[in-house]
C-alpha positions in Angstrom: 23.9 -4.9 8.0 22.8 -8.5 7.9 20.5 -7.9 10.9 18.8 -5.0 9.2 18.3 -7.2 6.1 16.8 -10.0 8.2 14.4 -7.5 9.9 13.2 -6.2 6.6 12.7 -9.7 5.2 10.7 -10.7 8.2 8.6 -7.5 8.0 7.9 -8.1 4.4 6.8 -11.7 5.1 4.3 -10.5 7.7 1.8 -9.4 5.1 3.0 -11.5 2.2 3.1 -8.4 -0.1 6.1 -6.6 -1.6 6.7 -2.9 -1.6 6.0 -3.0 -5.4 2.5 -4.3 -4.7 1.9 -1.5 -2.2 3.2 1.1 -4.6 1.0 -0.2 -7.4 -2.1 -0.1 -5.2 -1.4 3.4 -4.0 -0.7 4.5 -7.6 -4.0 3.1 -8.7 -5.9 5.1 -6.0 -4.1 8.3 -6.9 -4.9 7.8 -10.6 -8.5 7.2 -9.8 -8.7 10.4 -7.8 -7.1 12.4 -10.6 -9.6 11.0 -13.1 -12.4 12.0 -10.8 -11.0 15.5 -10.4 -10.8 16.0 -14.1 -14.5 15.0 -14.5 -13.8 11.7 -16.2 -17.2 10.2 -16.5 -15.8 6.7 -17.1 -14.8 6.4 -13.5 -17.6 5.2 -11.1 -17.9 5.8 -7.5 -17.5 2.1 -6.8 -14.2 2.0 -8.6 -13.0 4.9 -6.5 -14.1 3.2 -3.3 -12.3 -0.1 -4.4 -9.1 1.9 -5.0 -9.3 3.6 -1.7 -9.9 0.2 0.1 -6.7 -1.1 -1.5 -4.9 2.1 -0.5 -6.2 1.7 3.1 -5.1 -2.0 3.2 -1.7 -1.0 1.9 -1.2 1.7 4.5 -2.1 -0.6 7.3 0.4 -3.1 6.0 3.1 -0.5 5.7 2.5 0.7 9.3 2.4 -2.9 10.6 5.7 -3.6 8.8 7.2 -0.4 10.3 6.0 -1.3 13.8 7.3 -4.8 13.7 10.6 -3.6 12.2 11.0 -1.1 15.0 10.3 -3.8 17.7 12.8 -6.2 16.2 15.7 -3.8 16.0 
């Protein structure tokens, strides 16, 4: 149990972000997509691109964390 906890802590420290941060970024991109789908004219293409960049960065971090976690176990 302790080893698993240490691995998770190490993995989280790799990117310096928390899972809550990743979830917030992913949630933002999903909300931007939904607004675009409903024809919300207040959303710009640039804001959607920014949200997707955040989503992409988050996914890379999650995959990196998972890869390092698997290597350390």
